[in-house]
C-alpha positions as CSV (number, residue, x, y, z in Angstrom):
1,M,-457.5,-123.6,-53.6
2,P,-458.2,-123.0,-49.5
3,K,-460.8,-121.9,-48.2
4,E,-458.3,-119.5,-46.2
5,R,-457.4,-117.7,-49.6
6,T,-460.6,-115.6,-49.0
7,K,-459.7,-114.1,-45.8
8,D,-457.5,-110.9,-48.0
9,R,-460.2,-110.1,-49.9
10,E,-462.4,-107.2,-47.3
11,R,-462.7,-104.1,-48.6
12,T,-463.5,-100.7,-46.8
13,K,-467.2,-99.3,-47.9
14,D,-466.4,-97.1,-49.8
15,G,-465.2,-100.8,-52.0
16,E,-461.3,-99.2,-51.8
17,R,-457.7,-101.5,-51.4
18,T,-457.1,-102.6,-48.3
19,P,-453.7,-103.7,-47.3
20,Q,-452.7,-107.3,-46.7
21,L,-451.4,-107.2,-42.5
22,A,-451.3,-110.8,-42.4
23,Y,-450.2,-112.3,-46.0
24,S,-448.3,-115.5,-44.9
25,E,-451.0,-116.4,-43.3
26,I,-453.4,-115.9,-46.0
27,Q,-450.9,-117.0,-49.5
28,S,-449.9,-120.3,-47.9
29,A,-446.7,-119.8,-50.8
30,M,-444.4,-117.4,-48.7
31,L,-443.6,-120.5,-46.2
32,E,-442.4,-122.1,-48.7
33,E,-438.8,-122.4,-47.5
34,D,-437.3,-124.3,-50.4
35,K,-439.2,-122.4,-53.3
36,R,-438.9,-119.1,-51.5
37,R,-435.1,-120.0,-51.0
38,R,-434.5,-120.9,-54.5
39,K,-436.0,-117.4,-55.9
40,A,-433.3,-115.6,-53.0
41,A,-430.3,-117.6,-55.5
42,K,-431.9,-116.2,-58.9
43,L,-432.5,-112.4,-57.0
44,I,-428.6,-112.5,-55.4
45,A,-427.6,-114.3,-59.0
46,V,-429.1,-111.3,-60.9
47,L,-428.5,-108.6,-58.2
48,T,-423.8,-109.8,-57.4
49,H,-424.6,-109.7,-61.5
50,F,-425.6,-105.7,-62.0
51,L,-423.0,-104.8,-59.5
52,G,-420.0,-107.5,-60.6
53,R,-419.3,-108.2,-57.1
54,A,-419.1,-112.2,-56.3
55,D,-420.8,-111.1,-53.1
56,L,-423.0,-109.1,-51.0
57,S,-419.6,-108.8,-48.8
58,G,-419.9,-105.8,-47.0
59,L,-423.8,-104.6,-48.5
60,T,-426.7,-103.2,-46.5
61,V,-429.5,-104.5,-47.9
62,A,-433.3,-104.4,-47.3
63,D,-436.1,-106.6,-48.3
64,V,-438.8,-105.5,-48.6
65,G,-441.9,-107.3,-48.5
66,C,-440.1,-110.1,-46.3
67,S,-443.2,-112.0,-45.3
68,A,-441.4,-114.9,-43.5
69,G,-437.6,-114.0,-44.0
70,F,-436.8,-117.2,-46.2
71,I,-435.1,-114.3,-48.9
72,S,-433.8,-112.1,-45.8
73,D,-431.6,-115.2,-44.8
74,E,-430.6,-115.8,-47.8
75,L,-429.1,-112.4,-48.2
76,A,-427.2,-112.5,-45.3
77,A,-425.7,-115.7,-46.8
78,A,-424.4,-114.5,-49.1
79,G,-422.5,-112.0,-46.9
80,A,-424.0,-108.4,-46.7
81,A,-423.0,-106.9,-44.3
82,H,-426.6,-105.4,-42.5
83,T,-429.7,-107.0,-44.3
84,V,-432.9,-105.4,-42.6
85,G,-436.1,-107.8,-44.0
86,I,-439.3,-104.9,-43.3
87,D,-442.9,-106.2,-43.6
88,I,-446.3,-105.0,-43.2
89,D,-446.9,-109.2,-42.6
90,V,-447.0,-109.7,-38.5
91,P,-447.2,-113.3,-38.1
92,G,-445.2,-113.4,-40.7
93,L,-442.2,-111.1,-39.3
94,K,-442.3,-113.1,-35.5
95,R,-441.8,-116.4,-37.8
96,A,-438.5,-114.7,-38.8
97,K,-437.4,-113.2,-36.1
98,D,-437.3,-116.6,-34.3
99,A,-435.7,-117.7,-36.7
100,F,-433.4,-115.6,-38.8
101,G,-433.1,-113.2,-36.0
102,E,-429.8,-113.4,-36.1
103,R,-428.2,-112.4,-38.5
104,V,-430.9,-110.4,-39.7
105,G,-433.1,-107.0,-38.9
106,F,-437.3,-107.5,-38.9
107,V,-438.6,-104.1,-39.2
108,C,-443.0,-104.0,-38.7
109,G,-443.1,-100.7,-40.9
110,D,-445.3,-99.5,-43.6
111,G,-443.2,-99.2,-47.4
112,E,-444.7,-95.8,-48.0
113,R,-443.0,-94.3,-44.7
114,L,-440.1,-96.6,-44.3
115,P,-438.0,-95.4,-41.3
116,F,-434.9,-94.9,-42.4
117,P,-432.4,-92.4,-43.4
118,D,-431.6,-91.1,-47.4
119,G,-429.3,-93.9,-48.9
120,T,-429.4,-96.6,-46.4
121,F,-429.4,-99.5,-48.2
122,D,-426.2,-100.4,-51.1
123,A,-428.6,-103.1,-52.7
124,I,-432.6,-102.9,-52.3
125,V,-435.0,-106.1,-53.0
126,F,-438.5,-105.6,-54.6
127,N,-439.6,-109.2,-55.4
128,H,-443.2,-109.2,-56.7
129,I,-445.1,-106.8,-53.8
130,Y,-446.2,-104.2,-56.1
131,E,-449.3,-106.1,-57.4
132,H,-450.2,-106.7,-53.6
133,V,-450.1,-102.7,-51.8
134,V,-452.3,-100.1,-52.0
135,N,-449.9,-97.5,-53.7
136,P,-447.1,-98.4,-55.1
137,D,-445.7,-96.1,-57.0
138,A,-446.0,-93.8,-52.9
139,I,-443.2,-97.4,-51.8
140,V,-441.3,-96.9,-55.8
141,A,-441.3,-93.0,-54.5
142,E,-439.5,-94.6,-50.6
143,L,-437.1,-97.3,-52.4
144,H,-435.8,-94.6,-54.7
145,R,-435.2,-92.0,-51.3
146,V,-433.2,-95.4,-49.1
147,L,-431.7,-96.9,-51.9
148,A,-427.6,-95.8,-52.3
149,A,-426.9,-93.3,-55.3
150,D,-424.7,-96.1,-56.3
151,G,-426.5,-99.0,-55.4
152,A,-429.0,-101.1,-57.0
153,L,-432.6,-102.3,-56.4
154,Y,-433.2,-106.6,-58.0
155,L,-437.7,-106.0,-59.4
156,G,-439.6,-109.1,-59.8
157,L,-442.6,-107.6,-61.9
158,G,-444.8,-109.3,-62.8
159,N,-447.0,-109.0,-66.4
160,K,-450.5,-108.1,-66.6
161,Y,-450.7,-109.7,-69.8
162,G,-449.3,-112.7,-68.7
163,I,-451.6,-115.0,-69.8
164,M,-452.0,-117.3,-66.5
165,E,-452.5,-115.3,-63.2
166,P,-449.8,-116.6,-60.8
167,H,-452.6,-116.4,-58.1
168,Y,-455.2,-118.6,-59.6
169,K,-454.1,-119.9,-61.9
170,L,-457.3,-118.4,-64.3
171,P,-456.1,-117.6,-67.6
172,F,-457.2,-114.1,-68.8
173,L,-458.1,-112.4,-65.0
174,S,-454.8,-110.0,-64.9
175,Y,-456.5,-108.5,-68.3
176,L,-460.0,-108.0,-67.1
177,P,-461.0,-104.4,-64.7
178,A,-462.0,-104.7,-61.2
179,G,-466.0,-105.5,-61.5
180,L,-465.5,-108.8,-64.2
181,A,-462.3,-110.0,-62.3
182,D,-464.2,-110.2,-59.3
183,R,-467.7,-111.9,-60.4
184,Y,-464.1,-114.5,-62.2
185,V,-462.2,-115.5,-59.6
186,R,-466.0,-115.1,-57.2
187,A,-467.2,-117.9,-59.7
188,S,-464.1,-119.7,-60.1
189,G,-464.4,-120.4,-55.6
190,R,-461.2,-119.5,-55.8
191,A,-461.6,-116.2,-53.6
192,D,-464.3,-113.4,-52.6
193,H,-462.4,-110.4,-54.8
194,Y,-459.5,-110.5,-56.6
195,Y,-457.2,-107.9,-55.2
196,E,-454.4,-107.6,-56.8
197,R,-453.1,-105.4,-59.5
198,F,-450.9,-105.7,-61.9
199,R,-450.0,-103.0,-64.5
200,G,-447.8,-103.7,-68.2
201,R,-444.6,-103.6,-69.2
202,G,-445.7,-99.2,-69.9
203,G,-447.1,-99.0,-66.9
204,L,-444.1,-100.4,-64.8
205,R,-441.6,-98.8,-66.5
206,A,-443.2,-95.5,-65.6
207,M,-443.7,-96.7,-61.9
208,L,-440.3,-96.8,-62.3
209,R,-439.3,-93.1,-63.7
210,D,-436.9,-91.2,-61.6
211,F,-435.2,-94.9,-62.2
212,N,-432.4,-96.6,-64.7
213,V,-433.9,-100.0,-65.1
214,W,-432.2,-102.8,-67.4
215,D,-433.6,-106.0,-67.8
216,Y,-432.5,-109.4,-67.2
217,T,-435.0,-111.0,-68.2
218,F,-433.7,-112.5,-70.7
219,A,-430.2,-112.8,-70.1
220,V,-432.1,-115.2,-66.1
221,I,-433.9,-117.1,-69.7
222,S,-430.3,-117.9,-71.8
223,E,-428.6,-118.8,-69.0
224,P,-430.9,-120.4,-66.3
225,D,-427.7,-122.6,-64.9
226,R,-425.7,-119.2,-64.2
227,F,-428.9,-117.4,-62.8
228,H,-430.7,-120.4,-61.2
229,G,-433.3,-119.6,-63.3
230,A,-434.7,-122.5,-64.8
231,D,-438.7,-121.9,-63.1
232,D,-439.4,-119.0,-64.8
233,M,-440.2,-120.4,-68.4
234,P,-442.7,-123.2,-69.1
235,G,-440.1,-126.5,-70.2
236,P,-441.1,-126.3,-73.6
237,I,-441.4,-122.4,-74.5
238,A,-437.5,-122.8,-73.0
239,K,-436.5,-124.9,-75.4
240,L,-437.4,-122.5,-78.0
241,P,-435.2,-120.5,-80.1
242,M,-434.1,-117.2,-78.4
243,P,-435.5,-114.8,-81.0
244,A,-439.3,-116.7,-80.7
245,I,-439.1,-116.3,-76.8
246,R,-438.5,-112.9,-77.4
247,A,-441.2,-112.4,-79.8
248,L,-443.5,-112.9,-76.1
249,R,-442.3,-110.1,-74.3
250,P,-445.9,-108.7,-74.4
251,V,-447.1,-111.8,-73.2
252,I,-444.4,-113.1,-70.6
253,P,-445.3,-113.6,-66.6
254,T,-442.6,-111.6,-65.1
255,F,-439.9,-109.4,-66.1
256,L,-436.4,-109.1,-64.0
257,W,-435.5,-105.9,-63.1
258,V,-432.7,-104.6,-62.0
259,A,-433.3,-100.1,-61.0
260,T,-430.7,-97.6,-59.6
261,K,-430.8,-93.7,-59.8
262,T,-427.4,-93.0,-61.0
263,S,-426.3,-94.0,-65.1
264,L,-424.9,-97.4,-63.1
265,S,-424.7,-100.2,-66.0
266,P,-424.0,-103.9,-65.4
267,A,-420.7,-104.6,-64.6
268,G,-420.5,-107.7,-64.6
269,P,-418.7,-110.3,-67.9
270,A,-420.9,-111.2,-71.1
271,L,-423.8,-112.8,-70.5
272,I,-425.3,-114.6,-74.1
273,T,-428.0,-112.8,-74.3
274,P,-427.1,-108.9,-72.7
275,P,-429.0,-106.4,-70.5
276,E,-430.9,-104.4,-71.7
277,P,-432.2,-101.1,-70.2
278,V,-435.8,-100.3,-70.6
279,S,-436.4,-97.4,-72.6
280,A,-439.2,-95.0,-70.7
């Protein structure tokens, strides 16, 4: 793994995590345009299905944790009337503004104090961000505040109990307490510290306790063409019958959820595997 990965592992003197201020310079995957745009196609397909829409026309949309802006650009291309990308990644935001600033507004902002009035956004994307932030519960509270009453929040959520840790490709890394995880990742030569903090399904639902939540994970796996989700499960596993895939729920790497402030339910056409409400 590139040596540059070690730069995001800085801690304060008392060992507390500090914000990752230039993540696009730490994690080169944020600059992989094709991959980011494929992720955007999937999340847009999920959002539009939930909302029962052909596209995002007329909506005000936020991409929280936008980095270099590829997903934000795709949200604008899907018809959003106003698209805002928000991050603390200053180098990433500069790239985003230079490339897409004509149709996306980019804001350097702290997710714990979003600079928008209550109910601003019809749709919000929060995709694989929570494990990287210092206080995800505070950010989720802000997402609740700025989401419209009839809006939808898309969440790509890494699972603590996914067997292969996605950033370092080290098995069971995210299972470990912080000290052991630090020693494991250091012994691998891939970083000085393990920064990320994942949660399991129960912890994620608790984080979203003020939301009504729908699980699209198995809907996407069942219909990868509809949802542009062919990369969500390794090839051999994707060929298993759905009951067998469902049995893997405790160790599935990523949950794909849609959250709302009210009791909205999916408005799109029937699916092979319908979305499921996520109970508290």
